C-alpha positions as CSV (number, residue, x, y, z in Angstrom):
1,M,0.0,0.0,0.0
2,A,1.3,3.4,-1.0
3,K,1.9,6.0,1.7
4,A,-0.2,9.0,1.7
5,S,1.5,12.1,0.2
6,F,0.9,15.4,-1.4
7,R,3.1,18.2,-3.0
8,D,3.7,21.7,-1.8
9,T,5.3,24.5,-4.0
10,V,7.9,25.3,-1.3
11,L,8.2,22.1,0.8
12,G,8.1,19.7,-2.0
13,K,6.7,16.2,-1.4
14,L,5.2,15.6,2.1
15,T,4.8,12.0,2.9
16,W,2.9,10.5,5.8
17,G,5.4,8.7,8.2
18,R,5.4,7.4,11.8
19,N,5.3,10.9,13.4
20,G,3.5,13.0,10.8
21,W,4.1,14.6,7.5
22,G,7.8,14.3,6.6
23,F,9.6,16.4,3.9
24,T,13.1,17.5,2.8
25,F,14.0,20.8,1.2
26,P,17.2,22.1,-0.5
27,L,19.4,24.5,1.3
28,G,22.1,25.0,-1.3
29,R,25.6,23.7,-1.7
30,D,24.3,20.2,-2.1
31,R,22.8,20.3,1.4
32,H,19.2,19.7,2.5
33,G,17.0,20.1,5.5
34,E,14.4,17.8,6.8
35,G,11.2,18.6,8.5
36,T,8.1,16.9,10.1
37,I,4.8,18.4,10.6
38,I,3.8,16.2,13.6
39,A,0.3,14.8,13.4
40,S,-1.6,11.8,14.8
41,S,-3.2,10.8,11.5
42,P,-2.9,11.7,7.8
43,E,-6.4,13.2,7.7
44,P,-7.0,16.0,7.9
45,R,-4.0,17.2,6.1
46,P,-2.1,20.3,7.5
47,T,-4.2,23.5,7.2
48,A,-3.2,26.2,4.8
49,E,-2.2,28.4,7.7
50,C,0.0,25.7,9.1
51,L,1.7,25.1,5.7
52,A,2.2,28.9,5.2
53,D,4.0,29.1,8.6
54,V,6.2,26.1,7.8
55,R,7.0,27.7,4.4
56,S,8.1,30.9,6.2
57,Y,10.4,29.0,8.4
58,V,12.0,27.0,5.5
59,R,12.5,30.4,3.6
60,W,14.2,31.7,6.7
61,F,16.6,28.8,6.9
62,R,17.5,29.2,3.3
63,R,18.3,32.9,3.8
64,N,20.3,32.5,7.0
65,D,23.0,29.9,6.8
66,G,20.7,26.8,6.6
67,G,23.5,24.4,7.7
68,M,24.0,26.1,11.0
69,F,22.3,23.4,13.1
70,W,24.6,20.6,12.3
71,G,22.2,17.8,13.0
72,H,20.0,19.7,15.5
73,G,16.4,20.5,14.9
74,I,13.8,23.0,15.9
75,E,10.3,22.0,17.1
76,L,7.2,24.1,17.0
77,S,4.1,23.0,18.7
78,T,0.7,23.7,17.2
79,D,-2.9,23.0,18.0
80,F,-5.2,21.0,15.8
81,A,-6.0,24.0,13.7
82,G,-2.3,24.6,12.9
83,K,-1.8,27.7,15.2
84,I,1.5,27.8,17.0
85,T,1.0,27.3,20.7
86,G,4.4,27.7,22.2
87,E,8.0,29.0,21.7
88,P,10.3,27.0,19.3
89,E,12.5,24.5,21.0
90,M,16.0,23.3,19.7
91,F,16.9,19.6,20.1
92,G,19.5,17.1,18.9
């Protein structure tokens, strides 16, 4: 059975995985970033507002030395409507 997926103009292909919607995005110099929009089920898909926020962060990474985290990640918590509910946390 094929995994659920959809395409986004900035984030590329988002594929349903164990923890939510996973995606990779180019950072330049043959590097890439990885992201996950954490969700408990593939339906409903992330809201337009949630995707717009994630696109903003990806654009920021691309403009500001996207390789600066060296294997670390940033986590943003949202409610079921996609609204950010807390401060970003760095991990890894």
